[in-house]
C-alpha positions as CSV (number, residue, x, y, z in Angstrom):
1,M,0.0,0.0,0.0
2,S,1.1,3.6,-0.5
3,K,2.3,6.5,1.6
4,E,-0.3,8.9,0.1
5,N,-2.8,10.5,2.6
6,S,-6.5,9.6,2.5
7,S,-7.4,12.7,0.5
8,E,-4.8,11.9,-2.2
9,Y,-5.9,8.2,-2.3
10,M,-9.6,9.2,-2.7
11,R,-8.7,11.7,-5.4
12,R,-6.6,9.2,-7.3
13,M,-9.1,6.4,-7.0
14,H,-12.3,8.4,-7.9
15,P,-11.6,8.8,-11.6
16,I,-10.4,5.2,-11.9
17,L,-13.6,3.8,-10.4
18,M,-15.9,6.2,-12.3
19,R,-14.3,5.8,-15.7
20,K,-14.7,2.0,-15.9
21,D,-17.8,1.6,-13.8
22,Y,-16.0,0.1,-10.9
23,K,-14.1,-2.4,-13.1
24,T,-10.4,-3.1,-13.1
25,P,-8.4,-2.7,-16.4
26,D,-8.9,-6.5,-17.1
27,G,-12.7,-6.1,-16.7
28,N,-13.2,-7.6,-13.3
29,N,-15.0,-5.7,-10.5
30,F,-12.9,-3.9,-8.0
31,Y,-13.3,-5.4,-4.6
32,C,-14.8,-2.7,-2.3
33,K,-13.3,-4.2,0.8
34,N,-9.8,-3.8,-0.6
35,I,-10.5,-0.2,-1.6
36,G,-11.7,0.4,2.0
37,L,-8.5,-1.1,3.3
38,G,-6.5,1.1,1.1
39,V,-8.3,4.1,2.6
40,A,-7.8,2.7,6.1
41,D,-4.1,2.4,5.5
42,S,-3.8,6.1,4.7
43,L,-6.0,7.0,7.7
44,I,-3.9,4.9,10.1
45,Q,-0.8,6.7,8.8
46,E,-2.6,9.9,9.7
47,G,-3.3,8.8,13.2
48,Q,-7.0,7.9,12.7
49,R,-8.7,4.8,13.9
50,P,-10.7,3.5,10.9
51,F,-13.2,0.7,10.8
52,L,-15.1,-1.1,7.9
53,M,-18.8,-0.8,7.4
54,R,-21.0,-2.7,5.0
55,F,-24.1,-1.1,3.5
56,E,-27.0,-3.2,2.3
57,S,-30.8,-2.9,1.8
58,R,-32.9,-5.6,3.4
59,V,-36.6,-6.1,3.1
60,I,-39.1,-8.5,4.4
61,E,-41.3,-10.0,1.7
62,D,-43.9,-12.7,2.5
63,G,-42.3,-13.3,5.9
64,E,-38.8,-13.8,4.4
65,L,-35.7,-11.5,4.7
66,W,-34.3,-10.5,1.3
67,T,-31.3,-8.3,0.3
68,E,-32.2,-5.9,-2.4
69,L,-29.7,-4.9,-5.0
70,L,-28.0,-1.6,-4.6
71,F,-27.8,0.8,-7.6
72,P,-25.2,3.5,-6.7
73,K,-26.4,6.8,-8.2
74,P,-23.0,8.0,-9.5
75,F,-23.0,5.1,-11.9
76,A,-26.5,5.9,-13.3
77,G,-27.8,2.3,-13.2
78,R,-24.7,0.7,-14.9
79,V,-23.5,-0.9,-11.6
80,K,-25.3,-3.0,-9.1
81,W,-24.2,-4.6,-5.8
82,G,-25.7,-6.9,-3.2
83,S,-23.8,-4.9,-0.5
84,H,-21.0,-2.3,-0.4
85,T,-18.1,-2.1,2.1
86,V,-16.5,1.2,3.0
87,C,-13.9,2.7,5.4
88,C,-15.2,4.9,8.2
89,V,-14.0,6.9,11.2
90,L,-15.8,8.5,14.1
91,D,-15.6,12.3,14.2
92,E,-15.1,14.3,17.4
93,N,-18.8,14.0,18.1
94,K,-18.8,10.2,17.6
95,N,-20.6,10.5,14.3
96,T,-19.7,8.1,11.5
97,V,-17.8,9.7,8.6
98,V,-17.6,7.5,5.4
99,Y,-14.4,7.5,3.3
100,D,-15.3,6.1,-0.2
101,P,-13.6,7.3,-3.4
102,I,-16.9,7.2,-5.2
103,A,-17.9,10.3,-3.2
104,K,-14.4,11.9,-3.8
105,T,-14.5,13.4,-0.3
106,P,-15.4,12.1,3.2
107,L,-19.1,12.5,4.0
108,P,-21.1,12.0,7.2
109,Q,-22.9,8.7,7.0
110,K,-26.4,10.0,6.2
111,E,-25.1,12.3,3.5
112,Y,-23.1,9.5,2.0
113,E,-26.1,7.2,1.9
114,K,-28.2,9.9,0.2
115,Y,-25.4,10.8,-2.3
116,V,-24.4,7.3,-3.3
117,F,-27.7,5.3,-2.9
118,G,-30.4,8.0,-2.7
119,K,-31.9,6.5,0.5
120,P,-31.1,5.5,4.0
121,L,-29.5,2.0,4.3
122,Q,-28.6,-0.3,7.1
123,G,-24.9,0.1,7.8
124,T,-23.2,-2.7,9.8
125,V,-19.7,-2.5,11.3
126,I,-18.0,-5.6,9.9
127,S,-14.5,-4.8,11.2
128,S,-13.6,-3.0,14.4
129,Q,-10.8,-0.5,14.5
130,I,-8.3,-3.1,15.8
131,K,-9.4,-5.8,13.3
132,T,-9.2,-3.2,10.5
133,R,-5.6,-2.5,11.4
134,E,-4.8,-6.2,11.4
135,L,-6.5,-6.6,7.9
136,V,-4.4,-3.7,6.5
137,E,-1.2,-5.3,7.8
138,R,-2.3,-8.7,6.3
139,Q,-3.0,-7.0,3.0
140,K,0.4,-5.3,3.0
141,Q,2.1,-8.6,3.7
142,A,0.2,-10.3,0.9
143,A,1.3,-7.6,-1.5
144,R,4.9,-8.0,-0.4
145,L,4.7,-11.8,-1.0
146,T,3.1,-11.3,-4.4
147,A,5.9,-8.9,-5.4
148,M,8.5,-11.4,-4.2
149,M,6.9,-14.2,-6.1
150,K,6.9,-12.1,-9.3
151,D,10.6,-11.3,-8.8
152,Y,11.3,-15.0,-8.2
153,L,9.3,-16.3,-11.2
C-alpha cells in the first residue's frame, strides 16, 4: 500500500472507479473491501482509527428476509451490488464519517447514503478499529509476498 494520505488516495481512485464503472483494467470488478482497506491504511498513517462498514438494503417479503440490489447513483444504473463495504472513522462527536472514493471526499454517513444510494440504508460495522488495522497489515504482507513471487518467477 502507498504512503499517500487519505485525500490523495480518494482523489486518485475516484476517476479510476468512475471511468470504468468500478471495473479493473482487465474487466473484473474492484473489490470494495480492498479499496476500503486502502483508505484505512492512509487513515492509520494519519493517526486515525478506521473501521469497515457494510451497507445493504434488506426487506421482508412474504415473511422472508431479502437483500435488495443496490444501484449506486453516481453510476446511473450501470453498476449494481448486493452490498458495499467502505472505510469509516468517528468524528469528534462520535458520528460516522464515510471515506469512499466514489464520493471523492469524506461524508457524514447520512449524507453518504443519500449521495451514493439515494436512500437510508442499514450500515453494519464488519471490522472493528483493531481488526481493520490487522487486515491492513495482512493485505500489505500479501502484497509484499506477491511482489517477491513475481521477482522469483
